[in-house]
DSSP file (Angstrom, degrees, kcal/mol; ACC not computed):
  #  RESIDUE AA STRUCTURE BP1 BP2  ACC     N-H-->O    O-->H-N    N-H-->O    O-->H-N    TCO  KAPPA ALPHA  PHI   PSI    X-CA   Y-CA   Z-CA
    1    1 A X              0   0    0      0, 0.0     2,-0.5     0, 0.0    11,-0.0   0.000 360.0 360.0 360.0 133.2   -3.6   22.3   -0.6
    2    2 A X        -     0   0    0     29,-0.0     2,-0.3    26,-0.0    29,-0.0  -0.961 360.0-175.2-124.8 139.0    0.2   22.0   -0.6
    3    3 A X        -     0   0    0     -2,-0.5     2,-0.1     4,-0.0    28,-0.1  -0.954  28.1-111.3-131.0 148.6    2.3   20.1    1.8
    4    4 A X    >   -     0   0    0     -2,-0.3     3,-1.9     1,-0.1    24,-0.2  -0.446  28.6-121.5 -70.5 149.4    6.1   19.7    2.3
    5    5 A X  T 3  S+     0   0    0      1,-0.3    -1,-0.1    24,-0.2    25,-0.1   0.685 111.8  65.7 -66.0 -13.9    7.4   16.4    1.5
    6    6 A X  T 3  S+     0   0    0      2,-0.1    -1,-0.3    23,-0.0    23,-0.1   0.591  73.7 115.2 -79.2 -10.5    8.7   16.3    5.1
    7    7 A X    <   -     0   0    0     -3,-1.9     2,-0.6    21,-0.2     3,-0.3  -0.308  59.6-143.6 -62.3 139.3    5.1   16.3    6.4
    8    8 A X        -     0   0    0      1,-0.2    18,-0.1    19,-0.1    19,-0.1  -0.911  68.3 -15.9-111.6 129.2    4.4   13.0    8.3
    9    9 A X  S    S-     0   0    0     -2,-0.6    -1,-0.2    16,-0.2    18,-0.2   0.908  79.5-164.3  54.3  49.2    1.2   11.3    8.1
   10   10 A X        -     0   0    0     16,-0.7     2,-0.5    -3,-0.3    -1,-0.2  -0.458   1.7-160.4 -63.5 133.2   -0.8   14.4    6.8
   11   11 A X        +     0   0    0     -2,-0.2     2,-0.3    14,-0.1    -1,-0.0  -0.973  26.2 144.8-116.8 130.0   -4.5   14.0    7.2
   12   12 A X    >   -     0   0    0     -2,-0.5     3,-1.4     1,-0.1     4,-0.4  -0.975  62.2-102.6-156.2 158.8   -6.6   16.1    5.1
   13   13 A X  G >  S+     0   0    0     -2,-0.3     3,-1.3     1,-0.3     4,-0.3   0.833 117.3  66.9 -55.5 -29.4  -10.0   15.7    3.3
   14   14 A X  G 3  S+     0   0    0      1,-0.3     3,-0.4     2,-0.1    -1,-0.3   0.808 101.4  45.5 -66.7 -33.1   -8.0   15.3    0.1
   15   15 A X  G <> S+     0   0    0     -3,-1.4     4,-2.1     1,-0.2     3,-0.4   0.371  80.8 102.3 -95.7   9.3   -6.5   11.8    1.2
   16   16 A X  H <> S+     0   0    0     -3,-1.3     4,-3.2    -4,-0.4     5,-0.3   0.934  77.5  54.5 -55.9 -44.9   -9.8   10.4    2.6
   17   17 A X  H  > S+     0   0    0     -3,-0.4     4,-1.7    -4,-0.3    -1,-0.2   0.908 110.7  48.1 -58.0 -32.5  -10.3    8.1   -0.5
   18   18 A X  H  4>S+     0   0    0     -3,-0.4     5,-2.3    -4,-0.2    -1,-0.2   0.928 112.2  47.9 -69.9 -42.4   -6.7    6.7    0.1
   19   19 A X  H ><5S+     0   0    0     -4,-2.1     3,-2.3     1,-0.2    -2,-0.2   0.924 109.7  52.7 -62.2 -47.1   -7.4    6.1    3.8
   20   20 A X  H 3<5S+     0   0    0     -4,-3.2    -1,-0.2     1,-0.3    -2,-0.2   0.855 103.5  59.2 -58.2 -35.5  -10.8    4.4    2.9
   21   21 A X  T 3<5S-     0   0    0     -4,-1.7    -1,-0.3    -5,-0.3    -2,-0.2   0.266 130.3 -96.3 -78.2  10.2   -8.9    2.1    0.6
   22   22 A X  T < 5S+     0   0    0     -3,-2.3    47,-0.5     1,-0.3     2,-0.3   0.579  78.6 140.6  93.0  10.7   -6.8    0.9    3.6
   23   23 A X  E   < +A   68   0A   0     -5,-2.3     2,-0.3    -6,-0.2    -1,-0.3  -0.665  24.9 179.9 -89.7 143.8   -3.8    3.2    3.2
   24   24 A X  E     +A   67   0A   0     43,-3.1    43,-3.3    -2,-0.3     3,-0.1  -0.845  59.6  38.4-130.1 174.4   -2.1    4.8    6.2
   25   25 A X  E    S-     0   0A   0     -2,-0.3   -16,-0.2    41,-0.2     2,-0.2   0.841  76.4-174.4  51.1  43.8    0.9    7.2    6.5
   26   26 A X  E     +     0   0A   0     -3,-0.2   -16,-0.7   -16,-0.2     2,-0.4  -0.460   6.3 174.6 -65.8 121.8   -0.3    9.0    3.5
   27   27 A X  E     -A   65   0A   0     38,-3.0    38,-3.0    -2,-0.2     2,-0.8  -0.997  34.1-130.6-139.4 138.6    2.3   11.7    2.4
   28   28 A X  E     -A   64   0A   0     -2,-0.4    36,-0.2    36,-0.2   -21,-0.2  -0.816  27.8-179.1 -86.1 116.8    2.3   13.9   -0.6
   29   29 A X  E     +     0   0A   0     34,-2.6     2,-0.4    -2,-0.8   -24,-0.2   0.855  61.8   5.0 -93.7 -38.0    5.9   13.5   -1.8
   30   30 A X  E     -A   63   0A   0     33,-1.4    33,-2.9   -26,-0.1     2,-0.4  -0.987  56.0-177.6-151.3 134.8    5.9   15.8   -4.9
   31   31 A X  E     +A   62   0A   0     -2,-0.4     2,-0.4    31,-0.2    31,-0.2  -0.965  13.2 163.4-139.1 126.2    3.5   18.4   -6.5
   32   32 A X  E     -A   61   0A   0     29,-2.2    29,-3.1    -2,-0.4     2,-0.3  -0.975  36.7-109.4-137.6 152.2    4.1   20.4   -9.7
   33   33 A X  E     -A   60   0A   0     -2,-0.4     2,-0.6    27,-0.2    27,-0.2  -0.584  24.8-145.7 -77.5 138.5    2.0   22.3  -12.1
   34   34 A X  E     -A   59   0A   0     25,-3.2    25,-0.7    -2,-0.3     2,-0.5  -0.929  13.6-136.4-107.8 121.5    1.5   20.9  -15.5
   35   35 A X        -     0   0    0     -2,-0.6     2,-0.5    23,-0.1    23,-0.0  -0.655  21.3-175.5 -78.5 121.2    1.4   23.5  -18.2
   36   36 A X        -     0   0    0     -2,-0.5     5,-0.1    23,-0.0    23,-0.0  -0.976  26.7-123.8-119.8 111.7   -1.4   22.7  -20.7
   37   37 A X    >>  -     0   0    0     -2,-0.5     4,-2.2     1,-0.1     3,-0.8  -0.161  14.2-124.3 -56.0 142.7   -1.5   25.2  -23.7
   38   38 A X  H 3> S+     0   0    0      1,-0.2     4,-2.5     2,-0.2     5,-0.2   0.880 112.1  60.9 -54.2 -37.4   -4.6   27.1  -24.4
   39   39 A X  H 3> S+     0   0    0      1,-0.2     4,-0.7     2,-0.2    -1,-0.2   0.840 105.2  47.6 -56.0 -35.8   -4.7   25.8  -27.9
   40   40 A X  H X4 S+     0   0    0     -3,-0.8     3,-0.8     2,-0.2     4,-0.3   0.917 113.2  47.2 -73.1 -47.9   -4.9   22.2  -26.4
   41   41 A X  H >X S+     0   0    0     -4,-2.2     3,-2.2     1,-0.2     4,-2.2   0.866 101.4  67.2 -64.6 -33.2   -7.7   23.1  -24.0
   42   42 A X  H 3< S+     0   0    0     -4,-2.5    -1,-0.2     1,-0.3    -2,-0.2   0.805  89.7  64.8 -57.3 -31.2   -9.5   24.9  -26.7
   43   43 A X  T << S+     0   0    0     -3,-0.8    -1,-0.3    -4,-0.7    -2,-0.2   0.674 121.2  17.8 -64.8 -16.7  -10.1   21.5  -28.4
   44   44 A X  T <4 S+     0   0    0     -3,-2.2     2,-0.3    -4,-0.3    -2,-0.2   0.460 122.0  47.5-134.7  -6.4  -12.2   20.4  -25.5
   45   45 A X  S  < S-     0   0    0     -4,-2.2    -1,-0.1     3,-0.0     2,-0.1  -0.953  71.6-111.8-143.2 156.1  -13.3   23.5  -23.6
   46   46 A X     >  -     0   0    0     -2,-0.3     4,-2.4     1,-0.1     5,-0.2  -0.397  38.5-102.6 -85.0 170.2  -14.8   26.9  -24.0
   47   47 A X  H  > S+     0   0    0      1,-0.2     4,-2.1     2,-0.2     5,-0.1   0.881 124.4  49.3 -57.1 -40.3  -13.0   30.2  -23.4
   48   48 A X  H  > S+     0   0    0      1,-0.2     4,-2.7     2,-0.2    -1,-0.2   0.950 110.0  50.4 -66.3 -45.4  -14.9   30.6  -20.2
   49   49 A X  H  > S+     0   0    0      1,-0.2     4,-2.2     2,-0.2    -2,-0.2   0.867 109.8  51.2 -57.7 -35.9  -14.0   27.1  -19.0
   50   50 A X  H  X S+     0   0    0     -4,-2.4     4,-2.4     2,-0.2    -1,-0.2   0.947 108.7  49.8 -64.3 -48.9  -10.5   27.7  -19.8
   51   51 A X  H  X S+     0   0    0     -4,-2.1     4,-2.6     2,-0.2    -2,-0.2   0.853 110.9  49.4 -54.6 -43.6  -10.4   30.8  -17.8
   52   52 A X  H  X S+     0   0    0     -4,-2.7     4,-1.7     2,-0.2    -1,-0.2   0.860 109.4  54.6 -60.6 -42.1  -12.1   29.0  -14.9
   53   53 A X  H  <>S+     0   0    0     -4,-2.2     5,-2.5     2,-0.2    -2,-0.2   0.925 109.1  45.3 -50.8 -55.2   -9.5   26.3  -15.2
   54   54 A X  H ><5S+     0   0    0     -4,-2.4     3,-1.8     1,-0.2    -2,-0.2   0.907 112.6  51.7 -70.7 -42.3   -6.6   28.7  -15.0
   55   55 A X  H 3<5S+     0   0    0     -4,-2.6    -1,-0.2     1,-0.3    -2,-0.2   0.851 106.2  55.3 -63.8 -26.1   -8.1   30.6  -11.9
   56   56 A X  T 3<5S-     0   0    0     -4,-1.7    -1,-0.3    -3,-0.2    -2,-0.2   0.232 130.5 -89.3 -90.6  13.1   -8.7   27.4  -10.1
   57   57 A X  T < 5 -     0   0    0     -3,-1.8    -3,-0.2    -5,-0.1    -2,-0.1   0.440  52.6-124.8 103.0  -6.0   -5.0   26.4  -10.3
   58   58 A X      < -     0   0    0     -5,-2.5     2,-0.4    -6,-0.2   -23,-0.1  -0.229  59.0 -20.0  67.0-158.9   -4.8   24.5  -13.5
   59   59 A X  E     -A   34   0A   0    -25,-0.7   -25,-3.2   -23,-0.0     2,-0.4  -0.751  59.5-166.1 -94.0 128.1   -3.5   20.9  -13.6
   60   60 A X  E     -A   33   0A   0     -2,-0.4     2,-0.7   -27,-0.2   -27,-0.2  -0.915  15.5-146.4-115.7 143.9   -1.3   19.4  -11.0
   61   61 A X  E     -A   32   0A   0    -29,-3.1   -29,-2.2    -2,-0.4     2,-0.4  -0.908  26.2-170.8 -97.6 119.7    0.8   16.2  -11.0
   62   62 A X  E     -A   31   0A   0     -2,-0.7     2,-0.5   -31,-0.2   -31,-0.2  -0.966  15.7-162.0-116.7 123.1    0.9   14.8   -7.5
   63   63 A X  E     -A   30   0A   0    -33,-2.9   -34,-2.6    -2,-0.4   -33,-1.4  -0.909  17.9-176.7 -96.6 132.1    3.0   11.9   -6.2
   64   64 A X  E     -A   28   0A   0     -2,-0.5     2,-0.4   -36,-0.2   -36,-0.2  -0.937  10.8-161.2-126.3 151.0    1.7   10.4   -3.0
   65   65 A X  E     +A   27   0A   0    -38,-3.0   -38,-3.0    -2,-0.4     2,-0.3  -0.992  21.1 150.1-131.4 134.0    3.2    7.8   -1.0
   66   66 A X  E     -     0   0A   0     -2,-0.4     2,-0.4   -40,-0.3   -41,-0.2  -0.949  36.6-111.1-154.6 171.8    1.3    5.6    1.6
   67   67 A X  E     -A   24   0A   0    -43,-3.3   -43,-3.1    -2,-0.3     2,-0.5  -0.931  16.8-165.8-115.1 143.3    1.4    2.1    3.3
   68   68 A X  E      A   23   0A   0     -2,-0.4   -45,-0.1   -45,-0.2   -46,-0.1  -0.978 360.0 360.0-131.0 112.4   -1.1   -0.6    2.9
   69   69 A X              0   0    0    -47,-0.5   -46,-0.1    -2,-0.5    -1,-0.1   0.526 360.0 360.0 -65.4 360.0   -0.9   -3.4    5.4
């Protein structure tokens, strides 16, 4: 799920744990893909697992902002 940094108080199933922890006004500020070379992945995963990892979007770095009273 991708949101613009300008989205205000985005509510999605993905932010449920943050809301359950008491956060409000949860916003995804930044989202970027992290390139993990196949050689590194091969140290911990099979070829099939690496392929599924790539097909499912790989690894994302996400910066989230919220308020906790």
